[in-house]
C-alpha positions, 0 to 999 in steps of 0.5 A, spaced: 351 615 226 352 616 219 353 611 213 355 611 206 354 607 200 358 606 194 356 601 188 360 599 182 358 595 175 364 598 172 371 600 171 370 607 170 375 610 174 371 616 177 366 611 178 370 606 182 369 604 190 376 609 192 373 614 189 366 614 191 368 613 198 373 619 198 367 623 196 363 621 202 370 621 207 370 628 205 362 630 206 363 627 213 369 632 214 365 638 211 359 636 216 363 635 222 360 627 222 363 622 225 364 616 218 361 609 222 362 605 216 361 606 208 358 599 205 360 597 198 356 593 193 360 591 188 358 588 181 351 589 182 347 592 178 342 600 179 337 596 177 336 591 183 333 594 189 338 597 194 335 592 200 336 586 195 344 587 194 347 584 199 351 590 202 345 594 201 341 589 205 346 590 211 345 598 210 338 597 211 337 593 216 342 597 221 339 604 219 334 607 224 331 613 227 337 619 227 341 615 223 344 619 216 346 615 209 350 619 204 350 617 197 356 620 193 352 620 186 345 618 185 345 612 180 350 609 185 345 609 189 339 608 185 337 606 177 329 605 178 325 610 180 320 606 185 326 603 189 328 611 189 321 612 192 320 608 196 327 608 199 326 615 201 319 614 204 321 608 208 327 612 212 323 618 212 317 614 216 322 611 221 327 618 221 333 616 217 336 622 213 338 620 206 343 626 203 345 625 195 351 629 194 350 630 186 343 634 188 342 640 188 338 640 194 337 636 200 331 631 201 329 635 207 323 639 203 318 638 199 321 641 192 328 637 194 323 631 193 320 633 188 327 634 185 330 628 186 323 623 184 325 627 178 332 625 177 331 618 179 326 618 173 331 621 168 336 615 172 332 610 170 331 613 164 338 613 162 339 606 164 333 603 159 336 607 153 343 604 155 339 597 155 336 598 149 342 600 145 346 594 148 340 589 145 340 592 138 348 592 138 347 585 140 341 583 134 346 587 129 352 582 131 348 576 132 344 577 125 351 578 122 354 571 124 359 576 129 361 574 136 356 579 141 357 574 147 361 570 151 358 563 149 360 562 141 358 557 136 360 550 136 365 549 131 368 556 131 372 560 136 373 568 136 379 572 133 379 579 134 371 581 131 370 576 127 369 568 128 374 563 124 371 555 123 375 551 130 378 544 126 380 542 132 373 542 135 371 539 128 374 534 129 371 533 136 365 533 133 367 528 128 369 524 132 363 524 136 358 523 130 363 516 128 361 514 136 353 516 134 354 512 128 357 506 132 351 506 136 354 509 143 350 513 147 351 521 148 354 518 155 359 513 152 361 519 147 363 524 153 366 518 157 370 517 150 373 524 149 374 524 156 379 518 156 382 521 149 384 528 153 379 532 148 378 538 151 374 545 149 378 549 145 377 556 149 375 555 157 370 560 159 371 563 166 368 558 172 366 553 167 369 546 165 372 545 159 371 538 158 366 535 153 360 533 158 353 529 155 349 536 154 355 539 150 356 532 146 349 532 145 349 539 143 357 539 138 353 533 135 347 536 132 352 543 130 356 538 126 350 535 122 347 542 121 354 544 118 357 548 124 352 554 123 353 561 127 348 561 132 347 560 139 350 554 143 343 554 147 338 553 141 342 546 140 341 544 147 333 545 146 329 538 145 325 542 139 332 544 137 330 543 129 324 548 129 328 553 134 334 552 129 329 554 123 327 560 126 334 563 128 337 562 121 330 564 117 331 570 123 338 572 122 343 569 117 344 563 113 347 557 114 355 558 113 361 554 115 
């Protein structure tokens, strides 16, 4: 049986599912082979071992002696050197032939396997360098108090490449603080905000837009500190005061 595998983690046209499927189908046509199925993983990182991805696991479970598996590109199958080496070793032991279309050689010879391992190492190196560049960029944006992730600081909303004060949420914070001063619990404050129809100004995908108990607690802490431009999760920590101090000293001054 001939099987294909495709993986997409971005919307780049050259790596789209359709592009990979077309290359694999063309490979089967040139070899005069009948393509049984193309397994597709979407929104899955190549650093995850092939046999732990949803479609990759299916592929591992179905292949056997005499089968043929083709990948359009090495980085669509592997971004981890040890995973690439392990997959090749196991499949060779059970009689599965693997073909990487963008490699200049087959994997049936010692030379071909050497080139495969070298290219897999470069693929992992490239992934790690990309990850480091992303982390460096995120660190710069975080220390500059600029948007760097989907979560936003309490009391701020994203406007282009900057955060601007969100007066609506600060009014909500003032209301929560007033109720807190009256001796209300965070749970009762959350219910009061719900009854008043106070929702978060920005709704995150797959997330509720009401102020639930943890949100009310962290919103009050942020309001008390003057709404510094730091991550929301800091306010949810038990030792948030110490964490806040470390974040500010390592990043940027309090500002509102």
